[in-house]
C-alpha positions in Angstrom: -124.8 -82.2 44.3 -123.6 -84.1 41.3 -124.1 -81.1 39.0 -123.8 -77.5 39.3 -126.7 -75.9 41.1 -129.2 -73.7 39.2 -128.8 -70.0 39.7 -132.0 -67.8 39.6 -130.8 -66.1 36.4 -130.2 -69.4 34.5 -131.9 -69.1 31.1 -132.8 -72.8 31.1 -135.4 -72.1 33.8 -137.5 -70.2 31.3 -137.7 -73.4 29.0 -139.7 -75.5 31.5 -143.3 -76.1 30.4 -146.3 -76.4 32.7 -146.5 -80.2 32.4 -142.8 -80.6 33.1 -143.0 -78.4 36.3 -146.2 -80.1 37.4 -144.4 -83.5 37.0 -141.3 -82.2 38.9 -143.6 -80.9 41.7 -145.2 -84.3 42.0 -141.7 -85.9 42.2 -140.6 -83.4 44.9 -143.7 -84.3 47.0 -142.9 -88.1 46.6 -139.2 -87.8 47.3 -139.6 -85.3 50.1 -142.2 -87.2 52.0 -139.8 -89.5 53.8 -137.8 -86.4 54.9 -140.9 -84.6 56.1 -140.7 -82.1 53.3 -144.2 -81.0 52.4 -145.0 -78.3 49.9 -148.8 -78.5 49.9 -149.2 -74.8 49.0 -147.2 -75.1 45.9 -149.2 -74.6 42.7 -148.4 -74.4 39.0 -149.6 -71.4 37.0 -148.5 -71.5 33.4 -144.8 -72.1 33.5 -144.3 -70.7 37.0 -144.2 -72.7 40.2 -145.6 -70.7 43.0 -143.6 -71.6 46.1 -144.1 -68.4 48.1 -140.7 -66.5 48.2 -138.8 -69.5 46.7 -137.5 -69.4 43.2 -137.7 -72.2 40.6 -133.9 -72.5 40.9 -134.2 -73.3 44.6 -137.1 -75.7 43.9 -135.0 -77.6 41.3 -131.8 -77.6 43.5 -133.8 -79.1 46.4 -135.3 -81.7 44.0 -131.7 -82.6 42.9 -130.6 -83.0 46.5 -133.5 -85.3 47.2 -132.7 -87.4 44.1 -129.1 -87.6 45.3 -130.2 -88.7 48.8 -132.3 -91.5 47.4 -129.3 -92.9 45.4 -127.2 -93.2 48.6 
């Protein structure tokens, strides 16, 4: 990663709005598709992304890895 990964307790995670998370979720679906990463069950409820047992930090870290992979 080009930046430090998010930790589950990072306070910045509480600042994401519903539209921001929904947009990031769409980006994850687009960037993940070539790698076979599908998260069809992910939903946005308020400011929370529901990914089963996965935290928002893991979701954002995965998205950053996909961004990095597309730059290479």
